[in-house]
VOMARMI-280603 format. One record per residue: residue number from 1; x, y, z of N, C-alpha, C, O in turn. Coordinates in pm, 1 decimal. Each point is the difference from the previous one (the first is absolute). Layout:
N
+-----+----------+----------+----------+----------+----------+----------+----------+----------+----------+----------+----------+----------+
:  nr :      npx :      npy :      npz :     capx :     capy :     capz :      cpx :      cpy :      cpz :      opx :      opy :      opz :
+-----+----------+----------+----------+----------+----------+----------+----------+----------+----------+----------+----------+----------+
: NUM :        X :        Y :        Z :        X :        Y :        Z :        X :        Y :        Z :        X :        Y :        Z :
...
+-----+----------+----------+----------+----------+----------+----------+----------+----------+----------+----------+----------+----------+
REM end
This chain:
101
+-----+----------+----------+----------+----------+----------+----------+----------+----------+----------+----------+----------+----------+
:  nr :      npx :      npy :      npz :     capx :     capy :     capz :      cpx :      cpy :      cpz :      opx :      opy :      opz :
+-----+----------+----------+----------+----------+----------+----------+----------+----------+----------+----------+----------+----------+
:   1 :  -4448.3 : -10254.6 :   8661.7 :    -59.9 :    -45.8 :    122.4 :   -109.2 :   -100.9 :    -31.3 :    -73.1 :     11.1 :    -98.5 :
:   2 :     65.4 :   -108.7 :    185.5 :    -98.6 :   -105.9 :    -19.1 :   -113.5 :     19.7 :    100.1 :     21.7 :     22.2 :    119.1 :
:   3 :   -141.6 :    -31.2 :   -171.4 :   -115.9 :     15.2 :     87.5 :   -109.3 :    -92.3 :    -50.0 :    -17.5 :    -16.2 :   -120.7 :
:   4 :    -56.0 :    -44.3 :    212.4 :   -108.7 :    -89.0 :    -37.4 :   -123.9 :     82.8 :    -32.5 :    -52.1 :     72.6 :     84.6 :
:   5 :      6.2 :    -85.0 :   -208.2 :   -116.3 :     79.1 :    -39.8 :   -128.7 :    -57.7 :     56.8 :    -95.8 :     74.4 :     20.8 :
:   6 :     90.7 :   -204.3 :      4.8 :   -121.1 :    -62.8 :     51.7 :    -35.9 :     47.7 :    138.7 :   -117.9 :     14.5 :     32.4 :
:   7 :    218.9 :     10.3 :     50.1 :    -26.6 :     43.3 :    136.0 :    -57.9 :    141.5 :      2.1 :    -91.0 :     27.8 :     78.0 :
:   8 :    140.9 :     59.4 :   -160.2 :    -52.5 :    136.0 :     -5.7 :   -141.8 :      0.2 :    -54.4 :    -84.4 :     76.1 :     47.3 :
:   9 :     57.4 :   -159.8 :   -145.2 :   -133.3 :     -9.2 :    -55.7 :    -98.7 :    -51.0 :    105.3 :   -114.1 :     46.0 :      5.2 :
:  10 :    156.8 :   -139.3 :     77.6 :    -86.2 :    -51.3 :    106.0 :    -32.1 :    109.4 :    101.0 :   -112.3 :      6.7 :     50.2 :
:  11 :    208.0 :     77.7 :    -20.1 :    -25.2 :    110.2 :     93.0 :    -99.4 :     98.7 :    -58.3 :    -88.1 :     48.5 :     71.0 :
:  12 :    100.9 :    -18.4 :   -198.4 :    -93.4 :     91.4 :    -64.6 :   -140.9 :    -58.5 :     -1.7 :    -98.1 :     71.5 :     20.4 :
:  13 :     89.2 :   -200.9 :    -44.7 :   -130.2 :    -65.7 :     -1.0 :    -61.6 :      2.3 :    138.3 :   -119.4 :     26.1 :     14.1 :
:  14 :    198.6 :    -52.9 :     87.8 :    -50.4 :      4.1 :    137.4 :    -48.1 :    139.0 :     37.0 :   -105.2 :     14.9 :     62.3 :
:  15 :    181.4 :     87.2 :   -100.1 :    -38.9 :    137.0 :     31.0 :   -128.7 :     38.2 :    -72.0 :    -87.9 :     62.9 :     58.8 :
:  16 :     76.6 :   -100.5 :   -185.2 :   -121.7 :     30.8 :    -75.6 :   -119.3 :    -74.4 :     58.0 :   -109.7 :     55.4 :      8.5 :
:  17 :    130.1 :   -179.5 :     31.1 :   -107.7 :    -78.8 :     59.0 :    -43.2 :     59.5 :    134.4 :   -119.3 :      5.3 :     29.7 :
:  18 :    214.2 :     38.8 :     50.3 :    -33.6 :     63.9 :    127.4 :    -77.4 :    129.8 :    -20.6 :    -97.9 :     26.3 :     69.9 :
:  19 :    141.7 :     54.3 :   -165.6 :    -71.0 :    124.7 :    -28.9 :   -142.1 :    -27.0 :    -49.6 :    -93.4 :     71.3 :     36.7 :
:  20 :     77.3 :   -173.3 :   -119.4 :   -132.7 :    -36.5 :    -48.5 :    -88.9 :    -43.3 :    116.2 :   -116.0 :     40.6 :      8.1 :
:  21 :    170.2 :   -123.4 :     82.3 :    -78.2 :    -44.5 :    115.6 :    -42.6 :    117.3 :     87.5 :   -114.3 :      6.4 :     45.3 :
:  22 :    205.6 :     84.8 :    -22.1 :    -31.2 :    114.6 :     85.4 :   -104.3 :     88.7 :    -65.4 :    -97.7 :     38.3 :     64.4 :
:  23 :    116.8 :     -5.1 :   -190.7 :    -91.0 :     92.1 :    -68.3 :   -139.5 :    -60.2 :    -14.5 :    -99.1 :     62.5 :     38.0 :
:  24 :     91.3 :   -182.4 :    -92.2 :   -131.0 :    -61.1 :    -22.9 :    -66.6 :    -35.4 :    133.1 :   -121.3 :     15.4 :     14.3 :
:  25 :    198.5 :    -61.8 :     81.5 :    -56.1 :    -30.8 :    131.5 :    -57.1 :    123.0 :     68.0 :   -105.8 :     -6.9 :     62.5 :
:  26 :    174.8 :    118.9 :    -74.0 :    -49.2 :    124.7 :     58.3 :   -128.3 :     45.2 :    -68.4 :    -93.4 :     44.7 :     66.6 :
:  27 :     88.1 :    -55.7 :   -197.6 :   -121.1 :     37.4 :    -73.7 :   -116.3 :    -91.0 :     39.3 :   -112.2 :     47.4 :     18.0 :
:  28 :    137.9 :   -176.6 :     -4.8 :   -105.7 :    -94.2 :     40.0 :    -51.9 :     33.4 :    139.2 :   -121.0 :      0.3 :     22.2 :
:  29 :    210.0 :     27.8 :     71.0 :    -42.4 :     31.7 :    136.4 :    -81.6 :    128.9 :      3.3 :   -102.6 :      6.7 :     67.8 :
:  30 :    146.6 :     94.1 :   -139.3 :    -73.8 :    126.8 :     -2.9 :   -138.3 :    -20.0 :    -61.0 :    -99.2 :     50.3 :     52.7 :
:  31 :     92.7 :   -123.1 :   -163.1 :   -129.2 :    -23.8 :    -63.8 :    -90.2 :    -85.1 :     89.0 :   -120.9 :     23.0 :      3.8 :
:  32 :    176.1 :   -119.7 :     67.0 :    -80.3 :    -83.8 :     88.7 :    -54.7 :     80.8 :    117.5 :   -116.0 :    -17.0 :     37.7 :
:  33 :    196.8 :    103.2 :     19.6 :    -46.8 :     83.1 :    111.3 :   -110.7 :     93.3 :    -46.8 :   -101.3 :     15.8 :     68.1 :
:  34 :    120.4 :     45.5 :   -183.3 :   -102.6 :     89.7 :    -53.9 :   -129.0 :    -75.7 :    -28.1 :   -108.8 :     48.0 :     31.6 :
:  35 :    121.0 :   -165.5 :    -90.6 :   -120.4 :    -73.8 :    -36.8 :    -71.3 :    -59.7 :    120.8 :   -121.8 :    -17.2 :     -4.6 :
:  36 :    192.3 :    -14.7 :    111.3 :    -66.4 :    -55.3 :    117.1 :    -54.2 :    107.4 :     94.3 :    -85.3 :    -29.3 :     83.7 :
:  37 :    132.9 :    151.6 :    -96.0 :    -54.5 :    106.2 :     83.3 :   -141.3 :     37.4 :    -44.3 :    -86.7 :     27.8 :     82.8 :
:  38 :     64.7 :    -27.5 :   -213.9 :   -132.8 :     28.5 :    -53.2 :    -21.9 :    -88.4 :   -122.6 :     17.5 :     46.4 :   -112.7 :
:  39 :    -55.4 :   -172.6 :    132.2 :     -6.6 :    -93.8 :   -111.5 :   -107.1 :     32.9 :   -103.2 :     15.4 :    -34.7 :   -117.1 :
:  40 :   -123.3 :    100.9 :    157.5 :   -105.9 :     31.1 :    -97.0 :     46.5 :     98.1 :   -106.8 :    -40.6 :    -10.5 :   -115.8 :
:  41 :    124.5 :    104.6 :    153.3 :     47.4 :     99.7 :    -96.0 :    122.5 :    -45.4 :    -78.0 :     28.1 :     53.8 :   -107.1 :
:  42 :     44.2 :   -150.5 :    157.9 :    126.9 :    -39.2 :    -61.2 :      3.5 :   -147.1 :    -41.9 :    104.4 :    -64.6 :      9.6 :
:  43 :   -215.2 :     12.6 :    -55.0 :     -3.6 :   -139.0 :    -45.6 :     85.8 :    -22.4 :   -124.1 :     46.5 :   -111.4 :    -24.0 :
:  44 :    -25.7 :    214.6 :    -53.5 :     77.0 :    -16.0 :   -124.1 :    148.9 :    -24.0 :     24.7 :     73.0 :    -34.9 :    -92.7 :
:  45 :    -28.0 :     53.0 :    215.2 :    141.7 :    -24.0 :     29.8 :     32.5 :   -149.1 :     13.0 :    115.3 :    -39.1 :    -17.8 :
:  46 :   -214.5 :    -44.2 :     48.3 :     26.6 :   -141.7 :     21.7 :     59.6 :    -71.2 :   -120.7 :     94.3 :    -77.1 :     17.6 :
:  47 :   -144.1 :     98.6 :   -139.5 :     66.4 :    -65.3 :   -114.5 :    145.4 :     43.5 :    -16.8 :     84.5 :    -80.5 :    -39.3 :
:  48 :    -55.2 :    205.3 :     68.4 :    137.8 :     48.1 :    -11.3 :     89.5 :    -62.3 :    107.2 :    116.4 :    -30.7 :    -25.8 :
:  49 :   -170.8 :     12.2 :    145.3 :     75.7 :    -65.1 :    107.1 :     33.6 :   -143.4 :    -39.8 :    113.9 :    -44.0 :     15.6 :
:  50 :   -213.4 :    -29.1 :    -67.1 :     23.4 :   -137.4 :    -43.0 :     99.9 :     -6.2 :   -114.1 :     85.4 :    -88.7 :     -3.8 :
:  51 :    -96.0 :    183.4 :    -89.8 :     92.2 :      0.2 :   -114.1 :    143.7 :     27.3 :     44.3 :     92.8 :    -66.5 :    -46.0 :
:  52 :    -74.3 :    163.3 :    134.4 :    135.8 :     30.0 :     46.8 :     58.6 :   -115.7 :     80.4 :    119.7 :    -27.1 :     -9.1 :
:  53 :   -202.0 :    -40.6 :     86.8 :     47.4 :   -117.7 :     72.0 :     41.0 :   -110.4 :    -97.3 :     97.1 :    -71.7 :     24.4 :
:  54 :   -170.6 :     58.2 :   -134.0 :     36.9 :   -100.5 :   -100.0 :    130.0 :     37.2 :    -70.3 :     78.2 :    -87.9 :    -36.1 :
:  55 :    -54.7 :    216.7 :     16.7 :    126.8 :     42.9 :    -60.9 :    117.2 :    -39.6 :     89.7 :    101.4 :    -49.9 :    -48.8 :
:  56 :   -114.9 :     71.8 :    178.3 :    106.9 :    -39.6 :     91.8 :     24.1 :   -150.5 :     -4.2 :    114.8 :    -44.6 :      0.2 :
:  57 :   -221.4 :    -33.0 :     -4.1 :     16.1 :   -145.3 :     -4.4 :     59.7 :    -46.3 :   -132.1 :     81.3 :    -92.5 :     -1.7 :
:  58 :   -119.8 :    154.7 :   -108.2 :     58.8 :    -36.3 :   -129.1 :    150.0 :     27.2 :     -2.0 :     78.2 :    -83.7 :    -45.2 :
:  59 :    -39.1 :    198.7 :     93.6 :    142.3 :     35.0 :      1.1 :     77.5 :    -94.5 :     91.5 :    107.5 :    -47.7 :    -36.7 :
:  60 :   -161.1 :     20.6 :    154.7 :     67.7 :    -91.4 :     91.8 :      9.9 :   -140.4 :    -57.7 :    103.7 :    -65.1 :     13.1 :
:  61 :   -209.4 :     18.1 :    -76.4 :      3.4 :   -133.0 :    -60.5 :    100.3 :     -8.9 :   -112.6 :     72.8 :    -98.7 :    -11.5 :
:  62 :    -68.4 :    201.9 :    -72.1 :     94.8 :      1.8 :   -110.7 :    144.2 :     -0.6 :     50.9 :     83.8 :    -75.7 :    -49.1 :
:  63 :    -56.4 :    160.0 :    146.9 :    135.7 :      7.2 :     55.1 :     38.2 :   -132.4 :     64.6 :    113.6 :    -45.5 :    -13.7 :
:  64 :   -207.7 :    -16.3 :     84.1 :     28.8 :   -127.5 :     65.3 :     29.3 :   -109.0 :   -102.8 :     89.0 :    -82.5 :     20.7 :
:  65 :   -163.1 :     81.7 :   -131.0 :     23.4 :   -100.0 :   -104.6 :    134.3 :     23.8 :    -67.8 :     74.6 :    -94.5 :    -25.6 :
:  66 :    -43.8 :    220.2 :     -3.3 :    125.5 :     31.8 :    -68.4 :    120.0 :    -34.5 :     87.9 :    100.5 :    -51.1 :    -49.5 :
:  67 :   -110.1 :     78.4 :    177.8 :    111.9 :    -25.2 :     90.5 :     12.2 :   -146.4 :     42.2 :    103.0 :    -40.0 :     54.2 :
:  68 :   -205.9 :    -39.8 :    -78.1 :     -0.8 :   -137.6 :     50.2 :    105.2 :    -87.2 :    -65.8 :     52.5 :    -91.7 :     63.3 :
:  69 :    -20.9 :    118.2 :   -188.1 :     96.5 :    -85.1 :    -68.3 :    -56.3 :   -139.2 :    -19.5 :    -98.0 :    -19.3 :    -72.0 :
:  70 :    160.7 :    -77.3 :    136.5 :    -45.2 :   -138.5 :    -13.7 :    -81.4 :    -48.5 :    118.9 :    -42.2 :   -115.6 :      2.7 :
:  71 :     19.8 :    200.6 :     93.9 :    -73.4 :    -37.7 :    120.8 :   -150.0 :      0.7 :    -28.4 :    -61.3 :    105.7 :    -14.9 :
:  72 :      4.0 :   -224.3 :      7.6 :   -140.8 :    -12.5 :    -36.1 :    -93.9 :     48.0 :    110.4 :   -111.0 :     44.4 :    -29.1 :
:  73 :    153.4 :    -52.4 :    154.8 :    -85.2 :     47.4 :    108.9 :    -17.5 :    151.3 :     -6.8 :   -109.5 :     51.4 :     22.8 :
:  74 :    216.5 :     19.0 :    -53.9 :     -9.9 :    145.2 :    -12.5 :    -80.7 :     38.5 :   -122.9 :    -75.7 :     97.1 :      3.2 :
:  75 :     91.3 :   -172.8 :   -111.9 :    -81.4 :     26.5 :   -118.6 :   -147.5 :    -23.6 :     29.2 :    -85.5 :     75.4 :    -46.5 :
:  76 :     55.6 :   -179.3 :    123.1 :   -139.0 :    -27.9 :     35.9 :    -58.0 :    113.4 :     84.4 :   -117.2 :     34.8 :    -14.6 :
:  77 :    198.4 :     22.2 :    102.0 :    -44.6 :    114.9 :     78.1 :    -29.5 :    119.8 :    -87.8 :    -97.0 :     72.1 :     22.9 :
:  78 :    180.5 :    -50.7 :   -123.5 :    -24.0 :    108.7 :    -94.6 :   -125.9 :    -21.8 :    -81.3 :    -75.2 :     94.0 :    -26.0 :
:  79 :     52.4 :   -217.5 :    -14.0 :   -121.3 :    -31.3 :    -75.7 :   -123.3 :     21.4 :     87.2 :   -101.9 :     49.5 :    -48.3 :
:  80 :    109.8 :    -86.0 :    175.5 :   -112.3 :     23.4 :     91.4 :    -29.1 :    148.7 :     15.0 :   -116.2 :     40.5 :      4.9 :
:  81 :    220.9 :     40.8 :      2.3 :    -20.4 :    144.9 :      8.1 :    -66.3 :     53.3 :   -125.9 :    -87.2 :     86.5 :      7.7 :
:  82 :    127.2 :   -136.8 :   -122.4 :    -60.4 :     45.4 :   -125.3 :   -145.4 :    -44.8 :     -8.8 :    -84.9 :     75.6 :    -47.1 :
:  83 :     55.0 :   -197.4 :     91.6 :   -139.1 :    -45.7 :     -0.2 :    -86.0 :     83.0 :     95.1 :   -115.4 :     29.8 :    -30.7 :
:  84 :    170.9 :      7.2 :    145.1 :    -72.3 :     86.8 :     92.8 :    -22.1 :    137.7 :    -62.0 :   -104.7 :     61.3 :     21.0 :
:  85 :    202.9 :    -12.4 :    -97.5 :    -15.1 :    128.0 :    -67.9 :   -110.4 :     -6.6 :   -104.7 :    -76.4 :     95.2 :    -15.8 :
:  86 :     67.7 :   -206.1 :    -55.1 :   -106.7 :    -16.3 :    -98.7 :   -136.5 :     -0.3 :     70.2 :    -96.0 :     58.0 :    -50.7 :
:  87 :     87.8 :   -122.6 :    166.0 :   -125.2 :      0.1 :     76.4 :    -35.8 :    142.1 :     45.9 :   -117.1 :     37.8 :     -1.1 :
:  88 :    216.9 :     39.7 :     41.2 :    -26.1 :    138.6 :     39.9 :    -43.6 :     85.4 :   -118.0 :    -84.5 :     88.1 :     15.4 :
:  89 :    141.2 :   -113.0 :   -133.3 :    -43.4 :     72.7 :   -119.2 :   -145.0 :    -34.7 :    -32.1 :    -78.9 :     87.9 :    -34.6 :
:  90 :     44.1 :   -215.0 :     46.0 :   -138.8 :    -40.7 :    -23.0 :    -92.9 :     67.3 :    101.2 :   -109.1 :     44.5 :    -35.6 :
:  91 :    152.5 :    -37.3 :    160.9 :    -79.5 :     67.2 :    102.2 :    -14.3 :    148.7 :    -30.2 :   -106.6 :     57.6 :     21.7 :
:  92 :    211.8 :      4.4 :    -71.2 :     -6.4 :    141.6 :    -36.0 :    -97.4 :     21.8 :   -115.1 :    -77.7 :     95.5 :      1.3 :
:  93 :     81.9 :   -183.2 :    -99.9 :    -90.7 :     13.2 :   -114.7 :   -144.4 :    -21.8 :     44.4 :    -89.2 :     75.3 :    -39.1 :
:  94 :     66.2 :   -177.1 :    120.0 :   -136.3 :    -27.2 :     47.9 :    -52.2 :    117.5 :     82.1 :   -114.8 :     40.8 :    -17.7 :
:  95 :    195.8 :     13.6 :    106.1 :    -46.5 :    112.6 :     80.5 :    -19.5 :    125.3 :    -84.1 :    -91.3 :     78.2 :     26.3 :
:  96 :    174.9 :    -58.1 :   -126.0 :    -16.6 :    115.9 :    -88.0 :   -127.6 :    -11.9 :    -82.4 :    -73.5 :     97.5 :    -16.1 :
:  97 :     47.6 :   -215.5 :    -35.3 :   -120.6 :    -18.3 :    -79.5 :   -124.4 :     16.3 :     86.4 :    -98.0 :     60.4 :    -43.7 :
:  98 :    100.7 :   -113.2 :    165.5 :   -117.1 :     11.2 :     85.8 :    -22.9 :    143.6 :     46.7 :   -114.4 :     39.5 :     22.7 :
:  99 :    220.2 :     38.7 :     -8.1 :    -15.9 :    139.1 :     44.4 :    -39.0 :     93.9 :   -112.3 :    -83.1 :     88.6 :     19.4 :
: 100 :    141.8 :   -106.7 :   -136.6 :    -18.3 :     95.6 :   -108.0 :   -106.5 :    -41.8 :   -100.9 :    -11.1 :     59.9 :   -106.9 :
: 101 :    -65.4 :   -160.4 :    139.6 :   -103.6 :    -45.6 :    -91.8 :   -124.9 :     77.8 :     17.8 :    -98.6 :    -24.8 :    -69.4 :
+-----+----------+----------+----------+----------+----------+----------+----------+----------+----------+----------+----------+----------+
REM end
């Protein structure tokens, strides 16, 4: 029997990406609600929120670049996502240093 292996791999990647979005997004929302209900007691959650948001952007940027092939506009979008993720990592580090110093 003949079967295209690329199509099945794409489905697995989509499913894994969806699960990652759901899991990390749910964790971010829960942490944001907790931290905004009583920000004085939960200031330490902000660096983790920024870091998890950067993880989502890094994964999305990487997937967009890998799937772009020869399309430079899609690659540019992936690079923008990765640059935004780097900015979020910097924000997470700055907030962590300012809180835990």
